C-alpha positions as CSV (number, residue, x, y, z in Angstrom):
1,M,67.1,119.7,80.9
2,K,70.6,121.2,80.8
3,K,70.2,122.3,84.4
4,L,69.1,118.9,85.5
5,L,72.0,117.2,83.8
6,S,74.5,119.7,85.2
7,T,73.1,119.4,88.7
8,A,73.2,115.6,88.4
9,A,76.8,115.6,87.1
10,L,77.8,118.0,90.0
11,I,76.2,115.8,92.6
12,F,77.7,112.7,91.1
13,T,81.2,114.3,91.0
14,M,80.9,115.6,94.6
15,T,79.7,112.2,95.9
16,F,82.5,110.2,94.4
17,S,85.3,112.7,95.1
18,G,84.1,112.8,98.7
19,A,84.1,109.1,99.0
20,A,87.6,108.9,97.4
21,Q,88.9,111.6,99.8
22,A,87.5,109.7,102.8
23,H,89.6,106.7,101.9
24,T,92.8,108.6,101.5
25,E,93.3,109.5,105.1
26,W,96.3,107.2,105.6
27,Y,97.7,106.9,102.2
28,G,101.1,108.5,101.7
29,K,101.8,108.9,105.4
30,E,105.1,107.6,106.6
31,G,105.5,105.8,103.3
32,Q,102.5,103.5,103.9
33,D,100.6,102.2,101.0
34,E,97.5,101.3,103.0
35,K,95.7,102.1,106.2
36,P,97.6,100.6,109.1
37,T,96.0,98.1,111.4
38,Y,94.7,99.2,114.8
39,M,97.8,97.5,116.4
40,E,100.2,99.4,114.1
41,H,98.4,102.6,115.0
42,A,98.8,101.8,118.7
43,L,102.4,100.8,118.3
44,S,103.1,104.1,116.6
45,R,102.4,105.8,119.9
46,L,105.4,104.0,121.5
47,P,109.1,104.9,121.2
48,A,110.4,103.5,117.9
49,D,112.8,101.0,119.6
50,K,110.1,99.7,121.9
51,A,107.6,99.4,119.0
52,A,110.2,97.5,117.0
53,D,110.9,95.1,119.8
54,F,107.1,94.6,120.3
55,R,106.7,93.8,116.6
56,D,109.7,91.3,116.7
57,T,108.2,89.4,119.6
58,M,104.7,89.2,117.9
59,K,106.4,88.2,114.6
60,G,107.9,85.2,116.4
61,A,104.5,84.0,117.5
62,H,103.2,84.6,114.0
63,E,106.0,82.4,112.6
64,D,105.1,79.7,115.2
65,N,101.5,79.9,114.2
66,R,102.3,79.6,110.5
67,I,103.2,76.0,111.0
68,L,100.0,75.4,112.9
69,E,98.1,77.2,110.1
70,E,99.4,74.6,107.6
71,Q,98.2,71.8,110.0
72,L,94.9,73.6,110.2
73,H,94.6,73.7,106.5
74,R,95.1,70.0,106.3
75,L,92.5,69.4,109.0
76,H,90.0,71.5,107.2
77,G,90.6,69.4,104.1
78,D,90.0,66.2,106.2
79,L,86.8,67.8,107.6
80,H,85.6,68.6,104.1
81,A,86.2,64.9,103.1
82,I,84.2,63.7,106.1
83,L,81.3,66.1,105.3
84,T,81.1,65.2,101.7
85,A,81.5,61.4,102.1
86,P,78.6,59.2,100.9
87,D,78.1,58.1,104.5
88,F,78.5,60.7,107.2
89,D,80.7,59.6,110.1
90,E,79.6,61.6,113.1
91,N,82.4,60.4,115.4
92,A,85.0,61.3,112.8
93,F,83.5,64.7,112.3
94,R,83.5,65.4,116.1
95,T,87.1,64.2,116.4
96,K,88.3,66.3,113.6
97,R,86.4,69.4,114.9
98,R,88.1,68.8,118.3
99,E,91.5,68.7,116.7
100,I,90.7,72.0,114.8
101,Q,89.5,73.6,118.1
102,Q,92.7,72.5,119.9
103,L,94.8,74.0,117.1
104,H,92.9,77.3,117.3
105,A,93.4,77.3,121.1
106,K,97.2,76.7,120.7
107,M,97.5,79.5,118.2
108,E,95.6,81.9,120.5
109,N,97.9,80.8,123.4
110,N,101.0,81.5,121.3
111,R,99.6,85.0,120.6
112,T,98.7,85.6,124.2
113,E,102.2,84.5,125.4
114,A,104.0,86.7,122.9
115,F,101.8,89.6,123.7
116,S,102.5,89.1,127.4
117,V,106.3,89.0,126.8
118,A,106.1,92.0,124.6
119,V,104.1,94.0,127.1
120,S,106.3,93.0,130.0
121,E,109.2,94.9,128.3
122,L,107.2,98.2,128.4
123,S,107.2,100.7,131.3
124,Q,103.9,101.4,133.0
125,N,103.5,104.7,131.1
126,E,104.1,102.9,127.8
127,R,101.6,100.1,128.7
128,V,99.0,102.8,129.5
129,T,99.7,104.6,126.2
130,L,99.4,101.3,124.3
131,T,96.2,100.3,126.0
132,R,94.6,103.7,125.4
133,A,95.6,103.6,121.8
134,L,94.3,100.1,121.3
135,D,91.0,100.9,123.1
136,H,90.6,104.1,121.0
137,A,91.3,102.2,117.7
138,R,89.0,99.3,118.7
139,A,86.2,101.7,119.6
140,K,86.6,103.6,116.4
141,Q,86.5,100.3,114.4
142,D,83.4,99.2,116.3
143,R,81.6,102.4,115.5
144,H,82.6,102.1,111.8
145,T,81.5,98.5,111.7
146,A,78.2,99.3,113.3
147,Q,77.6,102.1,110.8
148,M,78.3,99.8,107.9
149,E,76.1,97.1,109.2
150,N,73.2,99.4,109.8
151,H,73.7,101.6,106.7
152,A,72.6,104.5,108.9
153,E,74.3,107.7,109.9
154,Y,76.1,107.6,113.2
155,S,74.6,109.9,115.7
156,G,77.7,110.1,117.9
157,Q,76.1,108.0,120.6
158,P,77.9,104.7,121.2
159,D,74.7,102.6,121.2
160,A,72.9,104.5,118.5
161,S,73.8,102.3,115.6
162,I,74.5,99.0,117.3
163,K,71.9,96.2,116.9
164,H,70.8,94.7,120.1
């Protein structure tokens, strides 16, 4: 019985310490408190001044979108009122959904324009570096997401754990 308890305690300890270690990959690096986003990871591959300029440009788009997010929040409140009203007004619902879709499109356009401006300030080599880093980070995230969705071990093959 002692051996069984000791073995169970050892397995339990190894499992949780391994899980904790797996989540500490980024902590403490470069003064970061949390794992950076894939964009931050990609920007870290650029010269510091270019990365800072890129962030500033994207921050401007984020600030523009913050105003739109407030409008979006109000529109969602209106939509909620339409959906929960005693009598459902299909035309009002469709109109409100179109307004929401238009705001989403405007926000995406702001991000696209800012990204375009930010990238135009980079040399070809820097654009290649950024693109490769973004592709690598996205692929890594896709593999991780597929693993988590399937709760299966990843075999190393790109299609192995993706549901079709």
